[in-house]
Structures are given as structure tokens and as C-alpha cells.
VMD Tcl script that draws the C-alpha trace (Angstrom):
set ca {
  {-71.70 -47.18 -22.73}
  {-69.45 -44.16 -22.15}
  {-67.37 -42.31 -24.73}
  {-64.91 -39.45 -25.08}
  {-64.33 -38.41 -28.70}
  {-61.27 -36.19 -28.98}
  {-62.02 -34.64 -32.38}
  {-64.84 -33.87 -34.79}
  {-65.47 -31.09 -37.33}
  {-69.18 -30.85 -36.59}
  {-68.89 -27.31 -35.25}
  {-67.18 -26.07 -38.42}
  {-69.98 -27.54 -40.57}
  {-72.61 -26.02 -38.30}
  {-71.03 -22.56 -38.54}
  {-70.42 -22.62 -42.30}
  {-73.82 -24.13 -43.19}
  {-75.73 -22.18 -40.54}
  {-77.28 -25.30 -39.04}
  {-77.56 -26.75 -35.56}
  {-74.84 -29.04 -34.21}
  {-77.78 -31.38 -33.61}
  {-78.81 -31.44 -37.27}
  {-79.68 -34.91 -38.53}
  {-77.39 -34.49 -41.54}
  {-74.29 -34.47 -39.33}
  {-72.21 -37.46 -38.24}
  {-72.32 -36.16 -34.67}
  {-75.69 -35.14 -33.29}
  {-77.65 -36.20 -30.25}
  {-80.24 -37.94 -32.42}
  {-77.43 -40.05 -33.99}
  {-75.40 -40.67 -30.85}
  {-76.38 -44.27 -30.24}
  {-76.53 -45.68 -26.72}
  {-74.43 -43.51 -24.40}
  {-74.93 -43.10 -20.69}
  {-72.23 -40.41 -20.73}
  {-70.50 -38.79 -23.70}
  {-67.91 -36.02 -23.93}
  {-67.49 -34.60 -27.42}
  {-64.57 -32.33 -28.25}
  {-65.95 -29.86 -30.78}
  {-63.11 -28.42 -32.84}
  {-63.37 -25.31 -34.91}
  {-61.32 -26.09 -38.00}
  {-59.52 -23.08 -39.44}
  {-58.72 -24.02 -43.07}
  {-55.29 -22.94 -44.32}
  {-56.88 -20.40 -46.67}
  {-57.89 -18.37 -43.61}
  {-55.35 -16.06 -42.06}
  {-55.13 -12.95 -39.90}
  {-58.44 -11.36 -39.01}
  {-60.49 -13.85 -41.05}
  {-59.15 -16.75 -38.98}
  {-59.84 -15.02 -35.68}
  {-63.31 -14.04 -36.89}
  {-64.14 -17.67 -37.68}
  {-62.92 -18.71 -34.22}
  {-65.13 -16.10 -32.53}
  {-68.16 -17.12 -34.58}
  {-67.61 -20.75 -33.58}
  {-67.27 -19.84 -29.90}
  {-70.63 -18.11 -29.95}
  {-72.22 -20.89 -31.98}
  {-71.07 -23.65 -29.62}
  {-72.22 -21.81 -26.51}
  {-75.63 -21.11 -28.06}
  {-76.06 -24.65 -29.37}
  {-75.07 -26.31 -26.10}
  {-77.71 -24.27 -24.27}
  {-80.37 -25.16 -26.85}
  {-79.57 -28.88 -26.97}
  {-78.95 -29.68 -23.30}
  {-75.21 -30.26 -23.79}
  {-73.09 -29.24 -20.81}
  {-70.11 -27.19 -22.02}
  {-67.41 -27.78 -19.41}
  {-65.38 -24.72 -18.47}
  {-61.79 -24.75 -17.26}
  {-62.65 -24.22 -13.59}
  {-64.83 -27.33 -13.29}
  {-63.88 -30.89 -12.38}
  {-64.07 -32.92 -15.56}
  {-65.10 -36.25 -14.06}
  {-67.86 -34.68 -11.95}
  {-69.47 -33.12 -15.02}
  {-68.87 -36.12 -17.29}
  {-70.57 -38.59 -14.99}
  {-73.43 -36.26 -14.00}
  {-74.51 -35.29 -17.55}
  {-75.50 -37.45 -20.50}
  {-73.91 -35.04 -22.99}
  {-70.90 -32.85 -22.28}
  {-68.59 -30.86 -24.55}
  {-65.14 -29.31 -24.80}
  {-64.26 -26.44 -27.13}
  {-61.06 -27.08 -29.13}
  {-59.25 -25.41 -32.02}
  {-57.81 -27.04 -35.14}
  {-55.06 -24.73 -36.45}
  {-53.43 -22.04 -34.32}
  {-53.89 -19.60 -37.20}
  {-56.93 -18.68 -35.11}
  {-54.56 -16.76 -32.81}
  {-54.08 -14.17 -35.58}
  {-50.44 -13.84 -34.60}
  {-51.35 -12.40 -31.19}
  {-49.62 -14.07 -28.25}
  {-52.15 -12.56 -25.84}
  {-54.85 -14.58 -27.57}
  {-53.56 -17.78 -25.95}
  {-54.73 -16.60 -22.53}
  {-57.88 -15.17 -24.10}
  {-58.68 -18.52 -25.71}
  {-58.09 -20.32 -22.40}
  {-60.43 -17.88 -20.66}
  {-63.02 -18.54 -23.38}
  {-62.91 -22.27 -22.64}
  {-60.50 -23.67 -25.24}
  {-59.19 -26.97 -23.87}
  {-56.89 -28.12 -26.68}
  {-55.39 -26.58 -29.82}
  {-53.92 -28.25 -32.90}
  {-50.80 -26.26 -33.76}
  {-51.19 -26.45 -37.55}
  {-53.34 -27.81 -40.26}
  {-51.44 -29.10 -43.30}
  {-49.61 -25.95 -44.43}
  {-47.15 -23.55 -42.78}
  {-48.49 -21.02 -40.29}
  {-47.15 -18.59 -37.68}
  {-46.30 -21.47 -35.31}
  {-44.69 -23.99 -37.63}
  {-45.08 -26.45 -40.48}
  {-47.94 -28.79 -41.21}
  {-47.74 -32.29 -42.64}
  {-47.91 -31.18 -46.29}
  {-44.89 -28.85 -46.15}
  {-42.21 -30.35 -48.43}
  {-39.19 -28.91 -46.61}
  {-40.34 -28.19 -43.04}
  {-38.47 -25.70 -40.93}
  {-40.16 -26.71 -37.68}
  {-41.16 -24.42 -34.85}
  {-40.98 -20.65 -35.33}
  {-39.94 -18.12 -32.69}
  {-43.58 -17.15 -32.30}
  {-44.41 -20.84 -32.03}
  {-42.01 -21.26 -29.10}
  {-43.86 -18.48 -27.26}
  {-47.20 -20.09 -28.07}
  {-46.09 -23.43 -26.59}
  {-45.03 -21.71 -23.36}
  {-48.32 -19.84 -23.10}
  {-50.39 -22.94 -23.84}
  {-48.63 -24.86 -21.06}
  {-48.98 -21.88 -18.74}
  {-52.71 -21.42 -19.27}
  {-53.76 -25.06 -19.51}
  {-54.49 -25.54 -23.21}
  {-53.41 -29.02 -24.26}
  {-51.00 -29.08 -27.20}
  {-52.22 -31.18 -30.14}
  {-49.68 -32.25 -32.77}
  {-52.03 -33.95 -35.25}
  {-51.36 -32.39 -38.70}
  {-47.84 -31.34 -37.62}
  {-44.80 -32.11 -39.77}
  {-42.34 -34.58 -38.29}
  {-39.92 -31.73 -37.66}
  {-42.52 -29.77 -35.72}
  {-43.43 -32.88 -33.71}
  {-39.88 -33.34 -32.47}
  {-39.50 -29.63 -31.75}
  {-42.61 -29.76 -29.57}
  {-41.31 -32.84 -27.75}
  {-38.01 -31.10 -27.06}
  {-39.40 -27.72 -26.01}
  {-42.28 -28.80 -23.77}
  {-42.55 -30.67 -20.51}
  {-46.26 -31.41 -20.08}
  {-48.29 -34.18 -21.75}
  {-49.43 -33.50 -25.30}
  {-51.86 -35.18 -27.66}
  {-52.30 -36.33 -31.22}
  {-56.04 -35.88 -31.25}
  {-56.77 -37.69 -34.53}
  {-53.81 -39.68 -35.88}
  {-53.19 -43.38 -36.51}
  {-50.15 -45.65 -36.90}
  {-47.81 -44.97 -39.83}
  {-46.52 -48.54 -39.48}
  {-49.96 -49.86 -40.38}
  {-50.89 -47.16 -42.91}
  {-47.96 -45.28 -44.37}
  {-49.49 -41.81 -44.46}
  {-47.75 -38.58 -43.43}
  {-50.66 -37.75 -41.10}
  {-50.05 -40.88 -39.05}
  {-47.52 -41.37 -36.24}
  {-44.28 -43.30 -36.45}
  {-43.53 -45.83 -33.72}
  {-40.86 -43.48 -32.36}
  {-43.35 -40.62 -32.12}
  {-45.94 -42.81 -30.44}
  {-43.43 -43.96 -27.83}
  {-42.56 -40.33 -27.06}
  {-46.26 -39.64 -26.46}
  {-46.43 -42.68 -24.15}
  {-43.39 -41.49 -22.19}
  {-44.99 -38.05 -21.84}
  {-48.29 -39.57 -20.54}
  {-49.97 -38.15 -23.61}
  {-52.96 -39.19 -25.67}
  {-53.56 -40.48 -29.22}
  {-57.01 -40.48 -30.80}
  {-57.73 -43.12 -33.45}
  {-58.95 -41.40 -36.63}
  {-61.73 -42.98 -38.72}
  {-60.66 -41.34 -42.00}
  {-60.41 -44.21 -44.46}
  {-57.16 -42.82 -45.92}
  {-55.49 -43.07 -42.52}
  {-57.02 -46.45 -41.67}
  {-55.93 -48.36 -44.75}
  {-53.56 -48.13 -47.71}
  {-56.56 -49.36 -49.73}
  {-58.99 -46.67 -48.57}
  {-61.81 -47.73 -50.87}
  {-62.04 -51.02 -48.94}
  {-61.37 -49.60 -45.45}
  {-63.68 -50.76 -42.68}
  {-64.18 -50.42 -38.95}
  {-62.07 -53.56 -38.54}
  {-59.03 -51.54 -39.60}
  {-59.40 -49.71 -36.29}
  {-58.44 -52.97 -34.59}
  {-55.22 -53.18 -36.63}
  {-54.08 -49.74 -35.51}
  {-55.07 -50.31 -31.89}
  {-53.37 -53.73 -31.84}
  {-50.14 -52.17 -33.06}
  {-50.25 -49.31 -30.59}
  {-50.93 -51.80 -27.79}
  {-47.89 -53.83 -28.87}
  {-45.82 -50.68 -28.25}
  {-47.15 -50.35 -24.70}
  {-49.82 -47.74 -25.39}
  {-52.75 -49.16 -23.43}
  {-53.06 -46.06 -21.23}
  {-52.82 -43.46 -24.01}
  {-55.14 -44.70 -26.79}
  {-58.57 -43.13 -27.29}
  {-60.74 -42.04 -30.22}
  {-60.50 -38.90 -32.32}
  {-63.09 -39.89 -34.89}
  {-62.79 -36.90 -37.25}
  {-66.55 -37.20 -37.81}
  {-67.94 -34.53 -40.14}
  {-64.42 -33.85 -41.37}
  {-63.36 -36.96 -43.27}
  {-64.28 -39.74 -45.68}
  {-65.56 -42.62 -43.56}
  {-65.48 -46.33 -44.39}
  {-68.82 -47.61 -45.65}
  {-69.54 -49.47 -42.41}
  {-69.13 -46.44 -40.12}
  {-72.21 -44.26 -39.99}
  {-71.38 -41.43 -37.65}
  {-71.35 -41.67 -33.90}
  {-74.22 -44.16 -33.78}
  {-71.68 -46.77 -34.99}
  {-69.64 -46.41 -31.79}
  {-71.85 -48.99 -30.08}
  {-70.98 -51.51 -32.82}
  {-67.28 -50.64 -32.48}
  {-67.46 -51.23 -28.72}
  {-68.92 -54.69 -29.29}
  {-66.38 -55.35 -32.07}
  {-63.56 -54.94 -29.55}
  {-65.25 -57.32 -27.11}
  {-65.79 -59.84 -29.91}
  {-62.04 -59.69 -30.59}
  {-61.40 -60.74 -26.99}
  {-60.33 -57.34 -25.71}
  {-60.79 -57.18 -21.92}
  {-63.62 -54.82 -20.99}
  {-61.16 -52.82 -18.88}
  {-59.01 -52.16 -21.97}
  {-62.03 -51.21 -24.08}
  {-63.27 -48.80 -21.42}
  {-59.81 -47.26 -21.26}
  {-59.90 -46.61 -25.00}
  {-63.49 -45.40 -25.02}
  {-63.29 -42.92 -22.15}
  {-60.98 -43.56 -19.20}
  {-57.66 -42.69 -20.87}
  {-58.96 -39.38 -22.17}
  {-60.52 -38.45 -18.82}
  {-57.24 -39.18 -17.07}
  {-55.26 -37.13 -19.59}
  {-57.33 -33.99 -19.11}
  {-57.65 -34.50 -15.37}
  {-53.89 -34.89 -14.94}
  {-53.33 -31.93 -17.23}
  {-54.40 -29.73 -14.34}
  {-56.83 -27.59 -16.27}
}
mol new
graphics top color blue
foreach p $ca { graphics top sphere $p radius 0.5 }
foreach p [lrange $ca 0 end-1] q [lrange $ca 1 end] { graphics top cylinder $p $q radius 0.2 }
display resetview
């Protein structure tokens, strides 16, 4: 079985708790990975909204060092921007991308976009839930949308090959990004608002824009985003969200953005080892194997390959 997981917070936990990204306590670790012939994990460094300025940039730099050190120690191939993604994915059991959750990490410095690209950042979530230098997150009551600095950041991200991620963005910021950019963008860990009416999920209109842009949407395993009755959420709710996205024509843009180590999981999802059960769950629900493989790894590989990074 092969897998690309577009988002986890494992790196943040490893940095803050001073543990290995392979620690057994984590949702994502090689010892808990299940049966994978090839796996690409996007390791995000989450910058909580309480961080700003130098403290945010300092956390980013600490995470960059941590991920590089841990990949060397644990035989995980950290793919840099000059390498062919598919070649490295298929030739290594474990590969990794470095991503950023919250552009507060830029510390208000436009030159940091190129610096981050040179340091291997492959994707960056523009906001977390609050307002930052780029725009408004999902919890902002009266969102303004993109800032002037944010417009410059979008241009630099497209220029230097960092994929734009609009998970956590306010609706206003989403539409500003769609209007101001031309390249594919992602919602790395967001579900369907039609199925679960949560501000962090995507409306049908937003999802169709991502389809038209040849973008990517990662299904999030957070129980609050899977079900409006989160205490009874289960892995079967994943099917409901995928079914709906497929009904909108999204077969080529659905993948997984598990949010492992950063969310409250349903009781029947136990970290990345459960992905094997989820694969078989799709087959048991009469999904063609070609569709399942698209969701598990092919759509994400195509997105990053076509992104010309």
C-alpha cells in the first residue's frame, strides 16, 4: 500500500516535547505506520497564533533543524525542491516534505518566502485561525481578507514554488486567493461543509474552484470536522465526505490530510497504522481500486509534480 499524507502536526509535538518524530507516543511514527511500501509524509510546523514576530520565525528555524536531523536518524528521505518527486517516492519506503502551518513564520519579511523555498518548504498554510500579516483565519468574526503584504506573499510563493494552502483561511481570504492567483492551490486538511457544517470545512462552491484550478483537498480526520456529532464520529464518516466530493466531480483532487498529532481522532482511528484499515474500508464499499489509489497517493503526487517545484 502507498500513501501521501498532506498534513500532520507530528513535527510540532516533537519540537515542543523534545522527542523524536519516531516516538511511539505519536500518531505518526515509523513504528506505527502500518503496511506501506511507499509513504510520503508532509511534516508541518504549526505556528500557534500566540506566536508572532521573532518567536514565530525562531520556532520555524528550530523545526527545520529538527526535521533534517530526525530524517537522517530515522532513514526518512527528505525530498528537496530540485529532486523529482516520483523518483524519490517510489525508490524509498519513507519520504518527507517540510511544510508550514501559518505564514506568521515569515515574521513579516517578504524575503523569507524565497528563503523558506531554499530551505525546502513545499507548502504553506496562509493562516491559522486568527488574523495575521497575510489575512484572516477561520475564527475572525468580520474578516477583511487578504492584506497588501499578503498579496506580495502570494506572488512570491507562486514564483518560488511553494504551494499555497488555504486550510484555516476565512471564506473571504479563500476567494481573494482564488482571484489573485493562477496556479493550483490546496486545502491540505479540510472536509465538506455540506456534510459537516463547520467553518473549517469547504463549501461546494469552494471545492469546485479547487477542482477547476487542478488543486488538492486533504480529508481531515478531526472528529469535529467529520461529524456534527463528534463524540460518535468514526472512520466511516470519511466515506461520507469523500462520496460528496466525488459527486461534485472531485475524483482527481481528493487525498488525505489526516491532521494526526494535531486533532481529536474518532475512537476507531489509531494513528497512521489505521490507514491500512481505511484502504480496505474503501474497497469494501465498492470503490474501484483505481479511485482508492488516486485518493491514497496518485492525486497528491500529480499535484506536486504538476506544480513544477
